[in-house]
N, C-alpha and C positions, 0 to 999 in steps of 0.2 A: 776092462774099465779102468784099470790103473793106468793104461797108457792114455786114455782120454783125459783123465784127471791131470796127468802130468803135462799133456799138451796144452790144456787150458791154463795151468799154472805157468808155463813157459811164456804163453802169449800175453799173460797179465804182467809178468815181469818185464818183457820187452816193451809192452805198452806203457807201463808205469816206470819204466826204467829210469832209476835215479843215478844221474852221473854227477859225482861230487865236483867236478871241474866246471861242468855246465852250470851247475847250481851255483857255485861261487861266481861265474861270470854275470849270471841273472842278478844276484844280490848287489854286485859291484855296480852293474848298469843302473840298477834302481836307485842305489845311494848317490851315484854321480847325477842322475836325473833330479833327485830331491835337491842336491846341492846347487846345480844349475838353475833349477826353477827359484830356489830360495834366494840365490845370489842375484840373478838377473830380473826375474818376473814376480817375486813374492810381493814387494811393496807395491808394484803397479796393479796386481791382481787384488790385493787387500784394499788398496786405495779405490779402485773401481768399486769393489764390493761395498765399502763404507760410504762412497759417494752415492751409490745406488740405494743403499739402505737409508741414508739421509735424505735423499729425494722422496723415497716412498713414505717416509715418516713425515716429511714436510707436506706431501700431497694428502696423507691421511689426516693430517691436522688440519689442513685447509678444508677438506672435505667435511670434517666433523664441525668446523666453525661454520661454513656455508650451510650445513644441514641445520645446525642450531639456530643461525640467522634466518634460514628460511621457515622453520618452525615458529620462531618469534614473529616474523612478518606475517605468517599464516594466522597466528593467533590474534595479532593487531588488527589484521584486515576482518576476522571474524567478529572481534569486538566492535570494530568500526561499523560494519554491516548491521549488527544486531542494534547498535545505537541508533543507526539511521532508520532502521525499521521501527524501533520504539519511537522515535521522534515523529516518524510519518503517522504512526497510529494516533499519537497524541495530537498531531495536527487535524487529522481526520476527525477525531472525536470533538476537537475544538471547533472545527468548521460546522459539524452537525449540531453542536450546541448552539453556535450563533445563528445557524440557519433556523433551527426551532425557536430561538428567541425572536428572530426577526419574523418569523411566521406569526408568533403570538402577538407581536406588537402590531404587525399589519391587520391581523384579525380583530384586535381590540379596537385599533382605529377605525377599521371599517365598521364595527358595530357602534362605535360612538357616532361616527358619521351617518350611519343609517338612523340612529336614534334621533340625532339632530335634524336630518331631513324629515323623519317622521313627525317630529315635534313641529317643525316649520310647516309641513304640509297640514298638520291639525290646526296649527294657528291659522294658516291661510283659509282652511275650510271653515273655521269658526268665524273668520272675517267675512267670507263670502255668505256664510248662513246669515250673520247679522245684517249684511248689506241687503240680502233677500228679504229678510224679515222687515228691515226698514222700508224697502220698496213696497213690499205686501201690505205693511201697515199704511203707507201712503196711499196706495191703491184702494185699500179698504175704505181709508177716509174719504178718498175722491169718491168712491162708489156711494158711501153712506151719505155724503153731501149731495151727490146727484139724486139719490134716492129721496133724500129729505126735501131736495128743491121740488122734485116731481110730486111728493106727497103734499107738499105745502101748496104746490100750485093747482092741485086738483084733489078732488075728494076721491079716495080710492077704496075700492071694494077688495075682497080677498082675491079675486081673480086678477085684479089689476096689480095687486101687490106682488103676486107670484110671477107675473109678466115682467114687472120692473126688476125683481131679483134675477130672473133669468136674463134680461139685458144686461145687467150690471155684471154677472158671471160671463157673459158673452164678450163684454168690453175688456174685462181683465184678462181673458184668454188671448185676445187680439194683441193686447200690449205687452 
């Protein structure tokens, strides 16, 4: 077992073998690379990174501004929409009120007109009744005059009198 442990240790030393010359070359190459990059490329790389950072900051600022503007426009649009909706409701209520007022006016005018027509009809009926009464009076006077003539012209008994009344009624019916 001891041999196995020594063999493993030797493999590790070979695999991890640190050579001071090789290590010095690696350090020198790394430092040389840093100096070359710093001397030739550092300003360009940092300038590119700074420009990219500025562009990203600008885009972020613009996006924030546009978002704020969009929210403001959305709020204005919602307010305008609500205002239009409220105004539409008010107009609708006003139209309903005007319609109801117009209906009431028409109804009252119709009632007044109907009352006027009724009053006129009653007046016309009263006139017609008065004319009919006047005609009836005239007829009665005519009949009475005719009866009186006949009574004067002859001496009448009760049967003749009844007959004369029947004739007068018949004459009134015919006319």
